[in-house]
N, CA, C and O atoms as a Maestro MAE file, in Angstrom:
{
 s_m_m2io_version
 :::
 2.0.0
}

f_m_ct {
 s_m_title
 :::
 protein
 m_atom[300] {
  # First column is atom index #
  i_m_mmod_type
  r_m_x_coord
  r_m_y_coord
  r_m_z_coord
  i_m_residue_number
  s_m_chain_name
  s_m_pdb_residue_name
  s_m_pdb_atom_name
  i_m_atomic_number
  :::
  1 25 0.810 -1.189 0.000 1 A "MET " " N  " 7
  2 3 0.000 0.000 0.000 1 A "MET " " CA " 6
  3 2 0.859 1.260 0.000 1 A "MET " " C  " 6
  4 15 0.448 2.298 -0.520 1 A "MET " " O  " 8
  5 25 2.054 1.167 0.586 2 A "GLU " " N  " 7
  6 3 2.938 2.328 0.621 2 A "GLU " " CA " 6
  7 2 3.363 2.740 -0.783 2 A "GLU " " C  " 6
  8 15 3.519 3.927 -1.069 2 A "GLU " " O  " 8
  9 25 3.552 1.740 -1.668 3 A "ARG " " N  " 7
  10 3 3.987 2.067 -3.032 3 A "ARG " " CA " 6
  11 2 2.929 2.878 -3.757 3 A "ARG " " C  " 6
  12 15 3.272 3.782 -4.518 3 A "ARG " " O  " 8
  13 25 1.646 2.582 -3.545 4 A "LEU " " N  " 7
  14 3 0.575 3.315 -4.205 4 A "LEU " " CA " 6
  15 2 0.560 4.776 -3.764 4 A "LEU " " C  " 6
  16 15 0.233 5.658 -4.557 4 A "LEU " " O  " 8
  17 25 0.897 5.027 -2.555 5 A "ASN " " N  " 7
  18 3 0.924 6.399 -2.059 5 A "ASN " " CA " 6
  19 2 2.060 7.197 -2.686 5 A "ASN " " C  " 6
  20 15 1.986 8.424 -2.752 5 A "ASN " " O  " 8
  21 25 3.110 6.520 -3.148 6 A "LYS " " N  " 7
  22 3 4.254 7.217 -3.734 6 A "LYS " " CA " 6
  23 2 4.035 7.563 -5.208 6 A "LYS " " C  " 6
  24 15 4.779 8.377 -5.754 6 A "LYS " " O  " 8
  25 25 3.020 6.959 -5.877 7 A "ILE " " N  " 7
  26 3 2.754 7.264 -7.290 7 A "ILE " " CA " 6
  27 2 2.048 8.618 -7.361 7 A "ILE " " C  " 6
  28 15 0.995 8.798 -6.750 7 A "ILE " " O  " 8
  29 25 2.609 9.551 -8.087 8 A "PRO " " N  " 7
  30 3 1.998 10.881 -8.168 8 A "PRO " " CA " 6
  31 2 0.620 10.827 -8.846 8 A "PRO " " C  " 6
  32 15 0.399 10.081 -9.800 8 A "PRO " " O  " 8
  33 25 -0.266 11.623 -8.330 9 A "ILE " " N  " 7
  34 3 -1.612 11.695 -8.890 9 A "ILE " " CA " 6
  35 2 -1.561 12.209 -10.327 9 A "ILE " " C  " 6
  36 15 -2.379 11.805 -11.154 9 A "ILE " " O  " 8
  37 25 -0.630 13.076 -10.627 10 A "ALA " " N  " 7
  38 3 -0.498 13.605 -11.985 10 A "ALA " " CA " 6
  39 2 -0.176 12.488 -12.977 10 A "ALA " " C  " 6
  40 15 -0.665 12.503 -14.107 10 A "ALA " " O  " 8
  41 25 0.639 11.526 -12.565 11 A "LEU " " N  " 7
  42 3 0.967 10.406 -13.435 11 A "LEU " " CA " 6
  43 2 -0.268 9.561 -13.713 11 A "LEU " " C  " 6
  44 15 -0.506 9.160 -14.852 11 A "LEU " " O  " 8
  45 25 -1.037 9.296 -12.697 12 A "ILE " " N  " 7
  46 3 -2.270 8.524 -12.863 12 A "ILE " " CA " 6
  47 2 -3.237 9.277 -13.779 12 A "ILE " " C  " 6
  48 15 -3.850 8.677 -14.662 12 A "ILE " " O  " 8
  49 25 -3.372 10.575 -13.573 13 A "ALA " " N  " 7
  50 3 -4.263 11.388 -14.398 13 A "ALA " " CA " 6
  51 2 -3.792 11.399 -15.849 13 A "ALA " " C  " 6
  52 15 -4.606 11.296 -16.766 13 A "ALA " " O  " 8
  53 25 -2.490 11.522 -16.062 14 A "ALA " " N  " 7
  54 3 -1.952 11.550 -17.424 14 A "ALA " " CA " 6
  55 2 -2.210 10.223 -18.133 14 A "ALA " " C  " 6
  56 15 -2.613 10.205 -19.296 14 A "ALA " " O  " 8
  57 25 -1.980 9.120 -17.437 15 A "LEU " " N  " 7
  58 3 -2.237 7.806 -18.030 15 A "LEU " " CA " 6
  59 2 -3.718 7.617 -18.340 15 A "LEU " " C  " 6
  60 15 -4.072 7.036 -19.366 15 A "LEU " " O  " 8
  61 25 -4.570 8.100 -17.464 16 A "THR " " N  " 7
  62 3 -6.015 7.998 -17.696 16 A "THR " " CA " 6
  63 2 -6.429 8.805 -18.916 16 A "THR " " C  " 6
  64 15 -7.186 8.321 -19.757 16 A "THR " " O  " 8
  65 25 -5.938 10.026 -19.013 17 A "VAL " " N  " 7
  66 3 -6.268 10.879 -20.158 17 A "VAL " " CA " 6
  67 2 -5.745 10.269 -21.450 17 A "VAL " " C  " 6
  68 15 -6.443 10.279 -22.464 17 A "VAL " " O  " 8
  69 25 -4.542 9.744 -21.429 18 A "GLN " " N  " 7
  70 3 -3.986 9.114 -22.628 18 A "GLN " " CA " 6
  71 2 -4.777 7.876 -23.025 18 A "GLN " " C  " 6
  72 15 -5.004 7.635 -24.211 18 A "GLN " " O  " 8
  73 25 -5.190 7.103 -22.055 19 A "THR " " N  " 7
  74 3 -5.987 5.905 -22.349 19 A "THR " " CA " 6
  75 2 -7.322 6.287 -22.974 19 A "THR " " C  " 6
  76 15 -7.745 5.689 -23.964 19 A "THR " " O  " 8
  77 25 -7.976 7.273 -22.400 20 A "ILE " " N  " 7
  78 3 -9.250 7.739 -22.958 20 A "ILE " " CA " 6
  79 2 -9.053 8.282 -24.367 20 A "ILE " " C  " 6
  80 15 -9.846 8.002 -25.265 20 A "ILE " " O  " 8
  81 25 -7.996 9.054 -24.552 21 A "GLY " " N  " 7
  82 3 -7.697 9.585 -25.894 21 A "GLY " " CA " 6
  83 2 -7.443 8.477 -26.898 21 A "GLY " " C  " 6
  84 15 -7.889 8.554 -28.043 21 A "GLY " " O  " 8
  85 25 -6.726 7.445 -26.470 22 A "GLY " " N  " 7
  86 3 -6.461 6.309 -27.352 22 A "GLY " " CA " 6
  87 2 -7.734 5.576 -27.734 22 A "GLY " " C  " 6
  88 15 -7.898 5.164 -28.882 22 A "GLY " " O  " 8
  89 25 -8.628 5.414 -26.782 23 A "LEU " " N  " 7
  90 3 -9.899 4.740 -27.063 23 A "LEU " " CA " 6
  91 2 -10.769 5.561 -28.014 23 A "LEU " " C  " 6
  92 15 -11.410 5.006 -28.907 23 A "LEU " " O  " 8
  93 25 -10.790 6.868 -27.826 24 A "VAL " " N  " 7
  94 3 -11.551 7.741 -28.726 24 A "VAL " " CA " 6
  95 2 -10.960 7.672 -30.130 24 A "VAL " " C  " 6
  96 15 -11.694 7.586 -31.115 24 A "VAL " " O  " 8
  97 25 -9.638 7.710 -30.216 25 A "TRP " " N  " 7
  98 3 -8.984 7.632 -31.526 25 A "TRP " " CA " 6
  99 2 -9.294 6.301 -32.205 25 A "TRP " " C  " 6
  100 15 -9.581 6.265 -33.402 25 A "TRP " " O  " 8
  101 25 -9.238 5.216 -31.449 26 A "ALA " " N  " 7
  102 3 -9.521 3.888 -32.010 26 A "ALA " " CA " 6
  103 2 -10.966 3.807 -32.492 26 A "ALA " " C  " 6
  104 15 -11.239 3.204 -33.530 26 A "ALA " " O  " 8
  105 25 -11.885 4.403 -31.753 27 A "GLY " " N  " 7
  106 3 -13.287 4.429 -32.175 27 A "GLY " " CA " 6
  107 2 -13.462 5.200 -33.469 27 A "GLY " " C  " 6
  108 15 -14.210 4.778 -34.351 27 A "GLY " " O  " 8
  109 25 -12.776 6.329 -33.587 28 A "GLY " " N  " 7
  110 3 -12.839 7.116 -34.817 28 A "GLY " " CA " 6
  111 2 -12.236 6.369 -35.993 28 A "GLY " " C  " 6
  112 15 -12.757 6.419 -37.107 28 A "GLY " " O  " 8
  113 25 -11.139 5.678 -35.739 29 A "ALA " " N  " 7
  114 3 -10.500 4.897 -36.805 29 A "ALA " " CA " 6
  115 2 -11.422 3.770 -37.257 29 A "ALA " " C  " 6
  116 15 -11.511 3.487 -38.452 29 A "ALA " " O  " 8
  117 25 -12.094 3.136 -36.336 30 A "ALA " " N  " 7
  118 3 -13.024 2.053 -36.687 30 A "ALA " " CA " 6
  119 2 -14.162 2.594 -37.544 30 A "ALA " " C  " 6
  120 15 -14.586 1.939 -38.497 30 A "ALA " " O  " 8
  121 25 -14.654 3.768 -37.216 31 A "ALA " " N  " 7
  122 3 -15.728 4.372 -38.006 31 A "ALA " " CA " 6
  123 2 -15.244 4.699 -39.416 31 A "ALA " " C  " 6
  124 15 -15.967 4.475 -40.387 31 A "ALA " " O  " 8
  125 25 -14.026 5.228 -39.536 32 A "ARG " " N  " 7
  126 3 -13.478 5.539 -40.870 32 A "ARG " " CA " 6
  127 2 -13.286 4.272 -41.679 32 A "ARG " " C  " 6
  128 15 -13.562 4.257 -42.878 32 A "ARG " " O  " 8
  129 25 -12.824 3.222 -41.049 33 A "ILE " " N  " 7
  130 3 -12.625 1.946 -41.757 33 A "ILE " " CA " 6
  131 2 -13.967 1.406 -42.241 33 A "ILE " " C  " 6
  132 15 -14.065 0.913 -43.364 33 A "ILE " " O  " 8
  133 25 -14.994 1.493 -41.408 34 A "ALA " " N  " 7
  134 3 -16.323 1.014 -41.807 34 A "ALA " " CA " 6
  135 2 -16.836 1.800 -43.008 34 A "ALA " " C  " 6
  136 15 -17.428 1.226 -43.922 34 A "ALA " " O  " 8
  137 25 -16.611 3.103 -43.006 35 A "THR " " N  " 7
  138 3 -17.037 3.938 -44.132 35 A "THR " " CA " 6
  139 2 -16.294 3.547 -45.404 35 A "THR " " C  " 6
  140 15 -16.898 3.448 -46.472 35 A "THR " " O  " 8
  141 25 -15.002 3.327 -45.296 36 A "LEU " " N  " 7
  142 3 -14.212 2.926 -46.459 36 A "LEU " " CA " 6
  143 2 -14.649 1.568 -46.992 36 A "LEU " " C  " 6
  144 15 -14.688 1.362 -48.205 36 A "LEU " " O  " 8
  145 25 -14.976 0.648 -46.104 37 A "GLU " " N  " 7
  146 3 -15.441 -0.664 -46.538 37 A "GLU " " CA " 6
  147 2 -16.753 -0.547 -47.308 37 A "GLU " " C  " 6
  148 15 -16.952 -1.249 -48.300 37 A "GLU " " O  " 8
  149 25 -17.646 0.331 -46.863 38 A "GLU " " N  " 7
  150 3 -18.907 0.556 -47.578 38 A "GLU " " CA " 6
  151 2 -18.633 1.113 -48.970 38 A "GLU " " C  " 6
  152 15 -19.250 0.688 -49.947 38 A "GLU " " O  " 8
  153 25 -17.716 2.055 -49.055 39 A "ARG " " N  " 7
  154 3 -17.391 2.643 -50.353 39 A "ARG " " CA " 6
  155 2 -16.813 1.611 -51.306 39 A "ARG " " C  " 6
  156 15 -17.148 1.593 -52.490 39 A "ARG " " O  " 8
  157 25 -15.945 0.752 -50.788 40 A "VAL " " N  " 7
  158 3 -15.343 -0.287 -51.629 40 A "VAL " " CA " 6
  159 2 -16.426 -1.222 -52.157 40 A "VAL " " C  " 6
  160 15 -16.400 -1.617 -53.323 40 A "VAL " " O  " 8
  161 25 -17.373 -1.572 -51.296 41 A "THR " " N  " 7
  162 3 -18.467 -2.447 -51.716 41 A "THR " " CA " 6
  163 2 -19.279 -1.783 -52.825 41 A "THR " " C  " 6
  164 15 -19.628 -2.428 -53.813 41 A "THR " " O  " 8
  165 25 -19.579 -0.494 -52.662 42 A "GLU " " N  " 7
  166 3 -20.329 0.240 -53.687 42 A "GLU " " CA " 6
  167 2 -19.535 0.301 -54.988 42 A "GLU " " C  " 6
  168 15 -20.103 0.153 -56.070 42 A "GLU " " O  " 8
  169 25 -18.230 0.516 -54.889 43 A "GLN " " N  " 7
  170 3 -17.416 0.615 -56.095 43 A "GLN " " CA " 6
  171 2 -17.339 -0.714 -56.826 43 A "GLN " " C  " 6
  172 15 -17.259 -0.742 -58.054 43 A "GLN " " O  " 8
  173 25 -17.360 -1.816 -56.085 44 A "ARG " " N  " 7
  174 3 -17.359 -3.127 -56.741 44 A "ARG " " CA " 6
  175 2 -18.616 -3.299 -57.577 44 A "ARG " " C  " 6
  176 15 -18.564 -3.786 -58.707 44 A "ARG " " O  " 8
  177 25 -19.757 -2.888 -57.004 45 A "LEU " " N  " 7
  178 3 -21.014 -3.003 -57.743 45 A "LEU " " CA " 6
  179 2 -20.983 -2.137 -59.000 45 A "LEU " " C  " 6
  180 15 -21.427 -2.563 -60.066 45 A "LEU " " O  " 8
  181 25 -20.465 -0.942 -58.871 46 A "VAL " " N  " 7
  182 3 -20.366 -0.044 -60.022 46 A "VAL " " CA " 6
  183 2 -19.410 -0.618 -61.062 46 A "VAL " " C  " 6
  184 15 -19.675 -0.535 -62.261 46 A "VAL " " O  " 8
  185 25 -18.314 -1.192 -60.617 47 A "ALA " " N  " 7
  186 3 -17.349 -1.779 -61.552 47 A "ALA " " CA " 6
  187 2 -17.973 -2.953 -62.311 47 A "ALA " " C  " 6
  188 15 -17.733 -3.123 -63.507 47 A "ALA " " O  " 8
  189 25 -18.766 -3.753 -61.617 48 A "GLU " " N  " 7
  190 3 -19.434 -4.868 -62.294 48 A "GLU " " CA " 6
  191 2 -20.418 -4.360 -63.331 48 A "GLU " " C  " 6
  192 15 -20.486 -4.891 -64.440 48 A "GLU " " O  " 8
  193 25 -21.180 -3.338 -62.978 49 A "ARG " " N  " 7
  194 3 -22.130 -2.756 -63.935 49 A "ARG " " CA " 6
  195 2 -21.395 -2.186 -65.141 49 A "ARG " " C  " 6
  196 15 -21.821 -2.367 -66.282 49 A "ARG " " O  " 8
  197 25 -20.306 -1.508 -64.885 50 A "LEU " " N  " 7
  198 3 -19.532 -0.920 -65.970 50 A "LEU " " CA " 6
  199 2 -18.990 -1.993 -66.902 50 A "LEU " " C  " 6
  200 15 -19.007 -1.822 -68.121 50 A "LEU " " O  " 8
  201 25 -18.514 -3.088 -66.345 51 A "ALA " " N  " 7
  202 3 -18.002 -4.187 -67.171 51 A "ALA " " CA " 6
  203 2 -19.118 -4.754 -68.044 51 A "ALA " " C  " 6
  204 15 -18.904 -5.043 -69.221 51 A "ALA " " O  " 8
  205 25 -20.309 -4.913 -67.466 52 A "ARG " " N  " 7
  206 3 -21.433 -5.415 -68.267 52 A "ARG " " CA " 6
  207 2 -21.796 -4.449 -69.381 52 A "ARG " " C  " 6
  208 15 -22.066 -4.865 -70.508 52 A "ARG " " O  " 8
  209 25 -21.802 -3.157 -69.066 53 A "LEU " " N  " 7
  210 3 -22.118 -2.156 -70.089 53 A "LEU " " CA " 6
  211 2 -21.081 -2.156 -71.206 53 A "LEU " " C  " 6
  212 15 -21.429 -2.012 -72.378 53 A "LEU " " O  " 8
  213 25 -19.821 -2.315 -70.850 54 A "GLU " " N  " 7
  214 3 -18.775 -2.364 -71.871 54 A "GLU " " CA " 6
  215 2 -18.974 -3.567 -72.788 54 A "GLU " " C  " 6
  216 15 -18.821 -3.452 -74.004 54 A "GLU " " O  " 8
  217 25 -19.310 -4.711 -72.216 55 A "GLU " " N  " 7
  218 3 -19.550 -5.903 -73.028 55 A "GLU " " CA " 6
  219 2 -20.769 -5.717 -73.923 55 A "GLU " " C  " 6
  220 15 -20.766 -6.141 -75.079 55 A "GLU " " O  " 8
  221 25 -21.806 -5.086 -73.391 56 A "GLN " " N  " 7
  222 3 -22.989 -4.818 -74.199 56 A "GLN " " CA " 6
  223 2 -22.660 -3.848 -75.327 56 A "GLN " " C  " 6
  224 15 -23.174 -3.978 -76.438 56 A "GLN " " O  " 8
  225 25 -21.806 -2.883 -75.037 57 A "SER " " N  " 7
  226 3 -21.397 -1.923 -76.054 57 A "SER " " CA " 6
  227 2 -20.630 -2.611 -77.176 57 A "SER " " C  " 6
  228 15 -20.839 -2.314 -78.352 57 A "SER " " O  " 8
  229 25 -19.748 -3.524 -76.812 58 A "VAL " " N  " 7
  230 3 -18.987 -4.273 -77.827 58 A "VAL " " CA " 6
  231 2 -19.941 -5.092 -78.694 58 A "VAL " " C  " 6
  232 15 -19.816 -5.120 -79.918 58 A "VAL " " O  " 8
  233 25 -20.893 -5.756 -78.041 59 A "ALA " " N  " 7
  234 3 -21.857 -6.568 -78.791 59 A "ALA " " CA " 6
  235 2 -22.714 -5.693 -79.696 59 A "ALA " " C  " 6
  236 15 -23.018 -6.089 -80.821 59 A "ALA " " O  " 8
  237 25 -23.107 -4.518 -79.230 60 A "THR " " N  " 7
  238 3 -23.914 -3.605 -80.038 60 A "THR " " CA " 6
  239 2 -23.123 -3.104 -81.240 60 A "THR " " C  " 6
  240 15 -23.654 -3.025 -82.348 60 A "THR " " O  " 8
  241 25 -21.854 -2.767 -81.022 61 A "ARG " " N  " 7
  242 3 -21.015 -2.317 -82.142 61 A "ARG " " CA " 6
  243 2 -20.881 -3.413 -83.202 61 A "ARG " " C  " 6
  244 15 -20.926 -3.143 -84.402 61 A "ARG " " O  " 8
  245 25 -20.718 -4.643 -82.741 62 A "ALA " " N  " 7
  246 3 -20.596 -5.753 -83.685 62 A "ALA " " CA " 6
  247 2 -21.891 -5.925 -84.465 62 A "ALA " " C  " 6
  248 15 -21.857 -6.160 -85.673 62 A "ALA " " O  " 8
  249 25 -23.030 -5.812 -83.791 63 A "ALA " " N  " 7
  250 3 -24.319 -5.952 -84.470 63 A "ALA " " CA " 6
  251 2 -24.520 -4.827 -85.478 63 A "ALA " " C  " 6
  252 15 -24.987 -5.066 -86.592 63 A "ALA " " O  " 8
  253 25 -24.175 -3.618 -85.099 64 A "VAL " " N  " 7
  254 3 -24.308 -2.484 -86.025 64 A "VAL " " CA " 6
  255 2 -23.382 -2.673 -87.216 64 A "VAL " " C  " 6
  256 15 -23.753 -2.354 -88.346 64 A "VAL " " O  " 8
  257 25 -22.198 -3.182 -86.979 65 A "GLY " " N  " 7
  258 3 -21.266 -3.447 -88.083 65 A "GLY " " CA " 6
  259 2 -21.843 -4.454 -89.058 65 A "GLY " " C  " 6
  260 15 -21.740 -4.275 -90.272 65 A "GLY " " O  " 8
  261 25 -22.448 -5.508 -88.540 66 A "ARG " " N  " 7
  262 3 -23.058 -6.511 -89.414 66 A "ARG " " CA " 6
  263 2 -24.225 -5.921 -90.202 66 A "ARG " " C  " 6
  264 15 -24.396 -6.213 -91.385 66 A "ARG " " O  " 8
  265 25 -25.017 -5.098 -89.546 67 A "ILE " " N  " 7
  266 3 -26.149 -4.460 -90.224 67 A "ILE " " CA " 6
  267 2 -25.647 -3.546 -91.339 67 A "ILE " " C  " 6
  268 15 -26.190 -3.547 -92.443 67 A "ILE " " O  " 8
  269 25 -24.607 -2.767 -91.042 68 A "GLU " " N  " 7
  270 3 -24.053 -1.873 -92.063 68 A "GLU " " CA " 6
  271 2 -23.517 -2.653 -93.258 68 A "GLU " " C  " 6
  272 15 -23.706 -2.251 -94.406 68 A "GLU " " O  " 8
  273 25 -22.855 -3.761 -92.984 69 A "GLU " " N  " 7
  274 3 -22.329 -4.597 -94.079 69 A "GLU " " CA " 6
  275 2 -23.448 -5.110 -94.965 69 A "GLU " " C  " 6
  276 15 -23.318 -5.115 -96.189 69 A "GLU " " O  " 8
  277 25 -24.548 -5.541 -94.360 70 A "ARG " " N  " 7
  278 3 -25.681 -6.039 -95.135 70 A "ARG " " CA " 6
  279 2 -26.307 -4.916 -95.962 70 A "ARG " " C  " 6
  280 15 -26.661 -5.105 -97.125 70 A "ARG " " O  " 8
  281 25 -26.435 -3.742 -95.336 71 A "LEU " " N  " 7
  282 3 -27.029 -2.612 -96.059 71 A "LEU " " CA " 6
  283 2 -26.147 -2.174 -97.221 71 A "LEU " " C  " 6
  284 15 -26.654 -1.833 -98.289 71 A "LEU " " O  " 8
  285 25 -24.828 -2.182 -97.023 72 A "GLU " " N  " 7
  286 3 -23.934 -1.810 -98.096 72 A "GLU " " CA " 6
  287 2 -23.977 -2.822 -99.222 72 A "GLU " " C  " 6
  288 15 -23.803 -2.454 -100.384 72 A "GLU " " O  " 8
  289 25 -24.204 -4.077 -98.912 73 A "GLY " " N  " 7
  290 3 -24.302 -5.114 -99.918 73 A "GLY " " CA " 6
  291 2 -25.536 -4.955 -100.791 73 A "GLY " " C  " 6
  292 15 -25.536 -5.401 -101.939 73 A "GLY " " O  " 8
  293 25 -26.564 -4.344 -100.284 74 A "TRP " " N  " 7
  294 3 -27.781 -4.137 -101.036 74 A "TRP " " CA " 6
  295 2 -27.680 -2.936 -101.970 74 A "TRP " " C  " 6
  296 15 -28.399 -2.843 -102.965 74 A "TRP " " O  " 8
  297 25 -26.791 -2.037 -101.639 75 A "GLY " " N  " 7
  298 3 -26.707 -0.777 -102.391 75 A "GLY " " CA " 6
  299 2 -25.863 -0.922 -103.558 75 A "GLY " " C  " 6
  300 15 -25.677 0.036 -104.309 75 A "GLY " " O  " 8
  :::
 }
 m_bond[299] {
  # First column is bond index #
  i_m_from
  i_m_to
  i_m_order
  :::
  1 1 2 1
  2 2 3 1
  3 3 4 2
  4 3 5 1
  5 5 6 1
  6 6 7 1
  7 7 8 2
  8 7 9 1
  9 9 10 1
  10 10 11 1
  11 11 12 2
  12 11 13 1
  13 13 14 1
  14 14 15 1
  15 15 16 2
  16 15 17 1
  17 17 18 1
  18 18 19 1
  19 19 20 2
  20 19 21 1
  21 21 22 1
  22 22 23 1
  23 23 24 2
  24 23 25 1
  25 25 26 1
  26 26 27 1
  27 27 28 2
  28 27 29 1
  29 29 30 1
  30 30 31 1
  31 31 32 2
  32 31 33 1
  33 33 34 1
  34 34 35 1
  35 35 36 2
  36 35 37 1
  37 37 38 1
  38 38 39 1
  39 39 40 2
  40 39 41 1
  41 41 42 1
  42 42 43 1
  43 43 44 2
  44 43 45 1
  45 45 46 1
  46 46 47 1
  47 47 48 2
  48 47 49 1
  49 49 50 1
  50 50 51 1
  51 51 52 2
  52 51 53 1
  53 53 54 1
  54 54 55 1
  55 55 56 2
  56 55 57 1
  57 57 58 1
  58 58 59 1
  59 59 60 2
  60 59 61 1
  61 61 62 1
  62 62 63 1
  63 63 64 2
  64 63 65 1
  65 65 66 1
  66 66 67 1
  67 67 68 2
  68 67 69 1
  69 69 70 1
  70 70 71 1
  71 71 72 2
  72 71 73 1
  73 73 74 1
  74 74 75 1
  75 75 76 2
  76 75 77 1
  77 77 78 1
  78 78 79 1
  79 79 80 2
  80 79 81 1
  81 81 82 1
  82 82 83 1
  83 83 84 2
  84 83 85 1
  85 85 86 1
  86 86 87 1
  87 87 88 2
  88 87 89 1
  89 89 90 1
  90 90 91 1
  91 91 92 2
  92 91 93 1
  93 93 94 1
  94 94 95 1
  95 95 96 2
  96 95 97 1
  97 97 98 1
  98 98 99 1
  99 99 100 2
  100 99 101 1
  101 101 102 1
  102 102 103 1
  103 103 104 2
  104 103 105 1
  105 105 106 1
  106 106 107 1
  107 107 108 2
  108 107 109 1
  109 109 110 1
  110 110 111 1
  111 111 112 2
  112 111 113 1
  113 113 114 1
  114 114 115 1
  115 115 116 2
  116 115 117 1
  117 117 118 1
  118 118 119 1
  119 119 120 2
  120 119 121 1
  121 121 122 1
  122 122 123 1
  123 123 124 2
  124 123 125 1
  125 125 126 1
  126 126 127 1
  127 127 128 2
  128 127 129 1
  129 129 130 1
  130 130 131 1
  131 131 132 2
  132 131 133 1
  133 133 134 1
  134 134 135 1
  135 135 136 2
  136 135 137 1
  137 137 138 1
  138 138 139 1
  139 139 140 2
  140 139 141 1
  141 141 142 1
  142 142 143 1
  143 143 144 2
  144 143 145 1
  145 145 146 1
  146 146 147 1
  147 147 148 2
  148 147 149 1
  149 149 150 1
  150 150 151 1
  151 151 152 2
  152 151 153 1
  153 153 154 1
  154 154 155 1
  155 155 156 2
  156 155 157 1
  157 157 158 1
  158 158 159 1
  159 159 160 2
  160 159 161 1
  161 161 162 1
  162 162 163 1
  163 163 164 2
  164 163 165 1
  165 165 166 1
  166 166 167 1
  167 167 168 2
  168 167 169 1
  169 169 170 1
  170 170 171 1
  171 171 172 2
  172 171 173 1
  173 173 174 1
  174 174 175 1
  175 175 176 2
  176 175 177 1
  177 177 178 1
  178 178 179 1
  179 179 180 2
  180 179 181 1
  181 181 182 1
  182 182 183 1
  183 183 184 2
  184 183 185 1
  185 185 186 1
  186 186 187 1
  187 187 188 2
  188 187 189 1
  189 189 190 1
  190 190 191 1
  191 191 192 2
  192 191 193 1
  193 193 194 1
  194 194 195 1
  195 195 196 2
  196 195 197 1
  197 197 198 1
  198 198 199 1
  199 199 200 2
  200 199 201 1
  201 201 202 1
  202 202 203 1
  203 203 204 2
  204 203 205 1
  205 205 206 1
  206 206 207 1
  207 207 208 2
  208 207 209 1
  209 209 210 1
  210 210 211 1
  211 211 212 2
  212 211 213 1
  213 213 214 1
  214 214 215 1
  215 215 216 2
  216 215 217 1
  217 217 218 1
  218 218 219 1
  219 219 220 2
  220 219 221 1
  221 221 222 1
  222 222 223 1
  223 223 224 2
  224 223 225 1
  225 225 226 1
  226 226 227 1
  227 227 228 2
  228 227 229 1
  229 229 230 1
  230 230 231 1
  231 231 232 2
  232 231 233 1
  233 233 234 1
  234 234 235 1
  235 235 236 2
  236 235 237 1
  237 237 238 1
  238 238 239 1
  239 239 240 2
  240 239 241 1
  241 241 242 1
  242 242 243 1
  243 243 244 2
  244 243 245 1
  245 245 246 1
  246 246 247 1
  247 247 248 2
  248 247 249 1
  249 249 250 1
  250 250 251 1
  251 251 252 2
  252 251 253 1
  253 253 254 1
  254 254 255 1
  255 255 256 2
  256 255 257 1
  257 257 258 1
  258 258 259 1
  259 259 260 2
  260 259 261 1
  261 261 262 1
  262 262 263 1
  263 263 264 2
  264 263 265 1
  265 265 266 1
  266 266 267 1
  267 267 268 2
  268 267 269 1
  269 269 270 1
  270 270 271 1
  271 271 272 2
  272 271 273 1
  273 273 274 1
  274 274 275 1
  275 275 276 2
  276 275 277 1
  277 277 278 1
  278 278 279 1
  279 279 280 2
  280 279 281 1
  281 281 282 1
  282 282 283 1
  283 283 284 2
  284 283 285 1
  285 285 286 1
  286 286 287 1
  287 287 288 2
  288 287 289 1
  289 289 290 1
  290 290 291 1
  291 291 292 2
  292 291 293 1
  293 293 294 1
  294 294 295 1
  295 295 296 2
  296 295 297 1
  297 297 298 1
  298 298 299 1
  299 299 300 2
  :::
 }
}
C-alpha cells in the first residue's frame, strides 16, 4: 500500500487521459474503416455494372457493323 501512495496523482491522471484519448482515436479509426469498406463495396457493384455495359457496347457495335455490311451489300 505504501507504493501506491508514492505514485503521483499527476501520473495517474496523465495515463487515464492518454488511455481515454487512445480509445476515442480507435473508435474514430473504426468508423473511418467502416465507411471505407462501404465505399469499396459500392465501387465493386459499379465496376461490375460498368463491365457489363462495356460488353454490351462491344456486342452492339458488332451488331451495327453486321447491319451496315448487309445494307452496303444491297446498295
